[in-house]
C-alpha positions in Angstrom: 7.4 -28.0 -10.5 8.5 -28.4 -6.8 6.3 -27.3 -3.5 7.6 -25.5 -0.8 6.9 -24.1 2.7 7.9 -20.9 4.3 10.2 -21.9 6.9 8.9 -20.7 10.7 10.4 -17.7 11.7 10.1 -15.1 14.6 10.0 -12.0 13.3 9.7 -8.7 15.2 6.6 -5.9 13.8 4.6 -2.9 15.5 1.2 -1.7 14.1 2.0 1.9 12.6 -1.1 4.0 13.9 -1.7 7.6 15.4 -0.5 6.8 19.0 2.6 4.4 18.2 3.7 6.8 15.1 6.6 8.2 17.5 7.9 4.9 18.8 8.2 3.2 15.5 9.7 5.8 14.0 12.8 5.6 16.4 12.6 1.9 16.3 13.2 2.0 12.9 16.5 4.1 13.3 18.1 4.3 10.4 16.6 4.8 6.4 13.5 6.4 7.1 11.3 9.3 7.1 8.1 10.6 9.0 5.8 12.3 5.8 2.4 13.5 5.1 0.1 11.8 2.7 -2.5 13.9 0.5 -5.1 13.8 2.8 -2.7 15.0 5.7 -2.4 11.7 7.8 1.3 10.0 8.5 3.2 8.4 7.0 6.3 6.2 7.3 9.1 6.3 4.1 11.7 2.6 4.6 14.5 2.2 2.2 13.7 -1.7 1.4 16.0 -4.0 -0.7 13.6 -3.0 -3.0 13.6 0.5 -2.9 11.3 3.4 -0.9 8.3 1.8 0.5 5.4 3.7 2.3 3.6 2.6 5.2 0.2 4.4 6.3 -1.5 4.1 9.9 -3.1 0.7 9.8 0.1 -1.2 8.5 2.6 -3.0 10.3 6.2 -2.9 9.9 8.4 -5.7 10.3 11.9 -6.7 11.5 13.3 -9.1 8.8 15.8 -11.9 10.0 18.7 -9.6 8.7 18.2 -6.6 10.7 16.1 -4.9 7.5 12.9 -3.4 8.0 9.6 -3.2 5.4 6.1 -2.4 5.7 2.7 -4.9 5.2 -0.6 -4.5 4.7 -2.7 -5.3 7.8 -4.7 -7.8 5.5 -1.5 -9.8 4.5 -0.1 -10.0 8.4 -2.8 -11.2 10.0 -3.2 -13.5 7.3 0.9 -14.4 7.5 1.7 -14.3 11.2 0.4 -15.3 14.1 1.4 -14.4 17.6 4.1 -16.3 19.9 4.1 -16.0 23.2 
């Protein structure tokens, strides 16, 4: 077995919050729709290469290297990404 390291790639991301939800909806301009979960919180459904994924409030929305969008849970985002200047 060989070991590999992930190439350093700079991505764009926005945190999906009640305050930012309209900006996120506008940023993800295609293949998405807004919805609400069972408790009435806003959700965002995004068509990805893996199928439809749902972002909940607090998740991060990532724009990938090929322009695709997908949600990422906050703990995974924090462990995987760091801010750049």
